[in-house]
N, C-alpha and C positions, 0 to 999 in steps of 0.2 A: 819669134813665136815660142822659143824655148823658155824665155823669162815669163811670158804670160802663162804657159802651161805649168811651170813650176809654182807660180803664185796661186793658180787655181788648185793645184795639188796640195799646197800648204793650207789653203782655206778648207779644203775637204778633210784633211787630216785633223785640223782643229775641230771641225764639226764632229768627226768620229771620236776624237778624244773626249769631247763633252758627252757624247753618247755612251762611251765606256764608263766615265765617271758617274754620270747620272742616268742609269738605265730606265728611269721612269719616263723619260722622253719618248721612248718607244721606237717602233720600227720606221716611223715616218722620217726620222733623222737618218736612219741607216740607208733608206732609199735616196734621200737627198745627197748624202755623202757618195753613194754609188753613182748617181747621175753626174755629180760634179767630177768624179774620177773619170767617167767615160768622156765627158766634155774635154777634160784636160788631156786625155789620151788622144782624142781626135786632134786637138790643137798641137800636140807634140809630134803628130805624124808629119807635120809640115816642116819640122826642124831636123837638122842633121845631127844635133847633139842628143845624147841619150838620158840626160839628167831628168828632165820633165817626164819623159816616157817611163823611166824606172819608178819614179815617185808615184805616178798615177797608177801604174800596175800594182804596186804595193798597196796603195789606197783601195783599189778595187778588190784585191784579194782579202784584205782585212774587213772591208765592208761586207763582202759576201759571207765570210766566216761568221761575222757578228749577226748577220741576218739569219743564217742557218741555225746558229745556236739559240737565238731569240725566238725562232718560230716565224719570223717574218717572211721567210722564203722556204717553201715546202718542196 
């Protein structure tokens, strides 16, 4: 499960990277990245390793900060 969680986290970080480079995409991508991070965090809860969990927590924090700065989360 840790490999799946890490892959989900990497996909979420790629979406977040596109959102940071192209801010025109808007808050919808931020919400998508946040949901992907939460799904990855849930998947990593079933693993004993911490790699996927740490990656998804970082993804969630960055997505939340981006949403707060952009006004998508009040």
